[in-house]
C-alpha positions in Angstrom: -0.2 0.0 0.1 1.5 3.4 -1.2 1.4 6.5 1.2 0.5 9.8 0.0 2.9 12.6 0.1 1.9 14.9 3.1 2.0 18.1 1.1 0.0 16.6 -1.9 -2.7 15.3 0.8 -3.0 19.1 2.2 -3.2 20.2 -1.1 -6.0 18.3 -2.5 -9.4 20.1 -2.3 -12.3 18.3 -3.8 -14.1 20.0 -7.1 -17.4 20.0 -5.2 -16.0 21.8 -2.3 -14.6 24.7 -4.7 -17.9 24.9 -6.4 -20.0 25.2 -3.1 -17.1 27.5 -2.0 -17.8 29.9 -5.1 -21.8 29.4 -4.8 -21.6 30.7 -1.4 -19.4 33.6 -2.2 -21.7 34.5 -5.0 -24.8 34.5 -3.0 -23.0 36.4 -0.2 -22.0 39.1 -2.5 -25.4 39.1 -4.1 -27.1 39.2 -0.8 -25.0 42.2 0.5 -26.1 44.2 -2.9 -29.9 43.7 -2.1 -29.8 44.6 1.5 -27.5 47.4 1.1 -30.0 48.8 -1.7 -32.9 48.0 0.3 -31.5 50.2 3.3 -30.7 53.0 1.1 -34.1 52.8 -0.7 -35.6 52.9 2.9 -33.7 55.6 4.2 -34.4 57.9 1.1 -37.9 57.1 1.4 -37.8 58.3 5.2 -35.8 61.6 4.3 -38.3 62.4 1.8 -41.6 61.5 3.8 -39.8 63.6 6.7 -39.1 66.4 4.4 -42.7 66.3 3.4 -43.8 66.3 6.8 -41.5 69.2 7.8 -43.0 71.3 5.0 -46.5 70.8 5.7 -45.8 71.7 9.3 -44.0 74.9 8.5 -47.1 75.9 6.0 -49.7 75.3 8.9 -47.4 76.9 11.7 -46.9 79.8 9.3 -50.9 80.3 8.7 -51.5 79.7 12.7 -48.7 82.5 13.4 -50.1 84.6 10.8 -53.7 84.2 12.4 -52.6 85.0 15.7 -50.8 88.1 14.9 -53.7 89.4 13.2 -55.9 88.2 16.0 -53.7 89.9 18.4 -53.6 93.1 16.9 -57.6 93.4 16.5 -58.1 92.4 20.0 -55.4 95.2 21.5 -57.0 97.7 19.0 -60.6 96.7 20.1 -59.7 96.5 23.8 -58.3 100.2 23.5 -61.4 101.6 21.7 -64.3 99.7 23.2 -63.9 98.4 26.8 -67.3 96.7 26.6 -65.8 94.0 24.9 -63.8 92.9 27.7 -63.9 93.1 31.2 -61.7 95.9 32.9 -58.8 93.9 34.2 -55.1 95.2 34.2 -54.0 91.6 34.1 -55.3 90.1 30.9 -53.0 88.0 29.2 -52.4 86.9 25.5 -54.5 83.4 26.3 -57.5 85.4 27.4 -57.5 87.6 24.4 -57.1 84.4 22.1 -60.0 82.6 23.8 -62.4 85.4 23.3 -61.1 87.5 20.0 -62.8 86.5 16.7 -61.6 87.6 13.6 -63.0 91.0 11.8 -65.8 91.2 9.9 -63.3 92.2 6.9 -61.0 89.6 7.2 -60.1 87.9 3.8 -58.5 84.4 3.3 -57.9 82.5 0.3 -59.7 78.9 -1.0 -55.9 77.9 -0.8 -55.3 78.5 2.9 -56.4 76.8 5.9 -59.7 78.0 7.5 -59.4 80.3 10.6 -60.2 78.8 13.9 -62.5 81.9 14.8 -64.7 83.7 12.1 -67.3 86.4 12.8 -69.7 84.1 12.0 -69.1 81.8 14.9 -70.0 84.2 17.4 -73.6 85.6 18.4 -76.9 84.2 19.6 -78.1 80.7 18.2 -81.9 80.5 17.1 -83.4 77.6 18.8 -86.6 76.1 17.3 -87.5 72.9 19.0 -91.0 72.6 17.2 -91.4 69.4 15.3 -90.3 69.4 11.5 -90.5 66.5 8.9 -87.2 64.9 7.2 -88.7 65.9 3.9 -89.1 69.9 5.1 -85.0 69.3 6.2 -84.2 68.0 2.8 -86.0 71.0 1.1 -84.3 73.6 3.3 -80.8 72.4 2.9 -81.2 71.2 -0.9 -81.0 75.0 -1.7 -77.0 74.8 -0.6 -75.4 72.5 -3.3 -72.2 72.1 -1.5 -74.3 69.8 0.6 -73.9 66.6 -0.9 -76.1 63.5 -0.8 -75.7 61.6 3.0 -75.2 64.8 4.8 -71.5 65.4 3.5 -70.2 68.9 3.3 -67.0 71.0 3.2 -66.2 74.5 2.9 -65.2 75.9 -0.5 -64.0 79.2 0.4 -61.0 77.6 2.5 -59.0 74.4 3.5 -60.8 72.8 6.2 -58.7 72.8 9.5 -60.6 69.6 10.9 -62.5 66.5 9.1 -65.4 65.3 11.5 -67.4 62.2 11.3 -70.6 62.8 13.4 -72.2 59.5 14.8 -76.0 59.7 15.7 -77.2 56.5 17.6 -81.1 56.4 16.4 -84.0 54.2 18.1 -87.4 55.3 17.0 -86.7 59.1 17.5 -87.9 60.4 14.2 -89.1 63.5 15.5 -85.9 64.6 17.0 -83.4 63.6 14.2 -84.9 66.5 11.8 -84.7 69.0 14.6 -81.0 68.1 15.4 -80.4 68.3 11.7 -81.5 71.6 11.6 -79.4 73.1 14.2 -76.2 71.3 13.8 -75.7 71.9 10.2 -75.5 75.7 10.3 -73.4 75.3 13.5 -70.9 72.8 12.0 -71.0 75.1 8.6 -70.4 78.3 10.5 -67.0 76.3 11.9 -65.7 75.9 8.5 -65.6 71.8 9.5 -65.7 69.3 6.9 -68.3 66.9 8.3 -70.2 63.8 7.7 -73.4 62.3 9.2 -73.6 58.6 10.3 -76.8 57.6 11.6 -76.4 54.3 13.3 -79.7 52.4 14.0 -79.5 50.8 17.6 
């Protein structure tokens, strides 16, 4: 029996092992490039989304700051001209003025701007009429407003709504109360420039 040379025995590598090693190296290389490109794409997507969020936040903050400046200017002017609008108190702060001040009647805004928080139409007494009215009368009354879509959907056309509201109404055999609710609630929401939709859920 012949013995193999030790150097020859160490240098012998099966061809199958070399082929498997080559396959593993290729797989590792392609996996590395795949995960690297995936990580780069994820990072770019996150940066783009963050940029969009920052831009939208800056636009909203700019509109709010502009509105606060205008409200504060008119509040100070009104408080100095007409003391009956505010109680005489030397400790008035900005929070109190912002909570009780509405924009002036001649305030202008654009359809591509966010709706102001406190419009002049939001103040004043509310005419409450609890007399019974039919749903047909409600349809006929609000059909004069073409912006109210079928199903009770509405959004302002003179500005971008600040809030979108879904109103869920639980209903059970109160046919006389539902039209009265719509008669008062729809104009109130329209004065606030809210985008709203009604959903009547029968119990």
